C-alpha positions in Angstrom: -2.7 31.9 15.9 -2.7 31.9 19.1 -2.8 29.2 21.8 -5.7 29.9 23.6 -8.2 26.8 24.4 -11.0 26.8 22.7 -14.1 24.2 22.6 -11.9 22.1 20.3 -8.5 22.0 22.3 -5.8 23.9 22.0 -4.9 26.2 18.9 -2.0 25.4 17.1 0.7 28.2 17.3 3.5 29.1 14.9 5.9 27.3 16.3 4.0 24.4 16.2 2.8 24.4 13.0 6.6 24.8 12.0 7.3 21.4 13.7 4.7 19.7 11.8 5.9 20.8 8.4 9.3 20.1 9.5 8.0 16.4 10.3 5.7 15.8 7.6 8.3 16.7 5.5 10.7 14.7 6.6 8.6 11.2 6.8 6.4 12.2 3.9 3.7 9.7 5.2 1.4 7.8 3.2 -0.5 5.8 5.5 -1.5 5.1 9.0 1.7 4.1 10.4 3.8 6.8 8.7 0.8 9.2 10.0 1.7 7.3 13.9 5.1 8.2 13.4 4.4 12.1 12.7 2.6 11.9 16.0 5.5 10.0 18.1 7.7 12.7 16.8 5.4 16.0 17.1 4.7 14.6 20.5 8.4 14.9 21.6 8.6 18.4 21.5 4.6 19.2 21.8 3.4 16.6 24.2 1.2 19.3 26.7 -0.9 19.6 23.4 -2.0 15.8 23.5 -2.4 15.6 19.8 -3.0 12.5 17.8 -2.2 11.5 14.4 -5.6 12.0 12.9 -5.4 15.8 14.4 -2.2 16.3 12.8 -3.1 14.7 9.4 -6.5 16.9 9.4 -4.2 19.8 10.2 -1.7 19.4 7.7 -4.4 18.7 5.3 -6.0 21.8 5.6 -2.9 23.8 4.9 -2.1 21.1 2.1 -5.7 21.8 0.4 -5.8 25.4 1.3 -7.1 27.5 -1.8 -4.5 29.8 -3.0 -5.3 33.5 -3.5 -5.3 34.7 -7.0 -3.2 37.1 -8.5 -1.1 38.8 -6.2 -2.5 38.2 -3.4 0.3 37.2 -0.3 -0.4 33.4 0.5 1.0 32.7 4.4 4.7 30.9 4.0 3.0 27.5 5.7 0.6 27.2 3.5 3.2 27.3 0.4 5.4 24.9 2.2 2.4 22.6 3.1 1.5 22.0 -0.8 4.9 21.7 -1.5 4.9 18.6 0.9 2.0 17.5 -0.3 3.7 17.4 -3.8 6.6 14.9 -2.4 4.1 12.8 -0.7 2.1 12.4 -4.0 5.5 11.4 -5.8 6.8 8.8 -2.9 2.9 7.5 -3.0 3.7 7.2 -6.9 6.8 5.2 -6.4 5.1 2.7 -3.6 2.6 2.0 -6.0 4.6 1.5 -8.9 7.9 0.2 -7.5 11.3 2.4 -7.3 12.5 1.7 -10.8 10.2 3.7 -13.8 10.5 1.6 -16.6 11.4 3.6 -20.0 9.0 1.8 -22.6 11.3 -0.3 -25.1 12.3 1.6 -28.3 12.5 -0.1 -31.6 16.0 -0.4 -32.8 16.0 0.4 -36.4 19.1 -0.7 -38.7 
């Protein structure tokens, strides 16, 4: 990925992608507030890019939702990492939705 400016703004460098994935992996953003925290953290190191949380979320999702190659085809590490982080975010979302404790179904006692 090069840093050349295009009509759509500055493209993401490999270093910036790594930073984004590190931050998303730490915050595990679910809602807008968490994505704003991702934006704040990201812009500490990448202020010159001026990226908003919507742009960062869209970029992350483009990696996380990328189609995996079939067979033994090479899959870029940032795609693999984004998919792993997305699974963590989904788990976090379930915890927020259902509470911290998953209750075991009550077992019938015999005897």
